[in-house]
C-alpha positions, 0 to 999 in steps of 0.5 A: 500500500505504498501509494496510500502511504504517499497520499497520507504523507501529503495530507500530513504535510498539509496539516499546518497549511490553509488547506488543512481547513478543508473538511474533505481533506480531514475526512480523507486523512482520517479514513486513510490513517485508519486504513493503514492502522493508525487508529489514534491519528485517525480518531484525532483527525476525525474528532477535529472534523466533527469539532469544525463541522458538528453536523457532518453525519459522515464525519460522525459515522467515520469517527464512530466506525473508528472508535468502535472498531478499536473497542472504544464504546464512546463511538456509540454516541457519534454513531447515533448522532450521525444517524439522526442527521444523515443525508443521502450519502451518509445514510447509504453508508449506515445502511450498508453497515446494517444490511449485513446483519439486519433482516429484510423486514428490519431494513424496510422499517429503517428505510421507511423511517426518518430522523428520530424515528430512524434512530429509534428503529436502529436502537430497537434493532440493537436492543433486540438482536440477541435478547438472551445475551448479557451484553448491552445494545451499545456493546453489540454495536461495538462488536458489530464494528469490530467484526467489520474491521476484522473481516476487512483485514482478514477476508478482503474481497480485492486481491491483496496487491490491489486493495489500496488502488483507491478509497473504494473500500469506504463506499457502500457500493459493495462488500469490502470482504468475501463471503467468509467475512459476511458470515463472520460479521453475522455470526462471529467466531466459528466454533472450529476452523479447518484448513485444506491441505492438498497432496503434492503442493 
């Protein structure tokens, strides 16, 4: 991912310039920092974005994604704040993340709702997803993003050598991982793992 690192270097160099006020550049930096594994730097950039533009639903979601994937339960707050403010672009990102675990009927209810009602649909989903479990709805949301991140890292859909060709991994237009990742997101760790050993190889 050498050219992604190059892009990140360029964004960091702009940090002290007037261009650093560009919210799109802050968003890009936060996403790339996260992609290369610099969680703390990603959170710093995304928090600055949200500080400058508190109404940015995409910024709130990306901050939430980063915090939750790293195990920080604090990401629940910006996740719901962003959902309440979501425009069509950020809503597509939310919907993609939820489509991996929501039933068709839950997704229809989500799509039909607006604003506070949409937040209520999402809260209800996380509260009832596993009612017999002892973990809270906030912990279920955090676990969902941990699984998304794990699948992105371990079951990439794009061959490893081409994974960083663009920022397409941040769009809702397709899965960032293969069917193994989808299963992992929905069900978590398997009870057992197997490997295929072929004779003569």
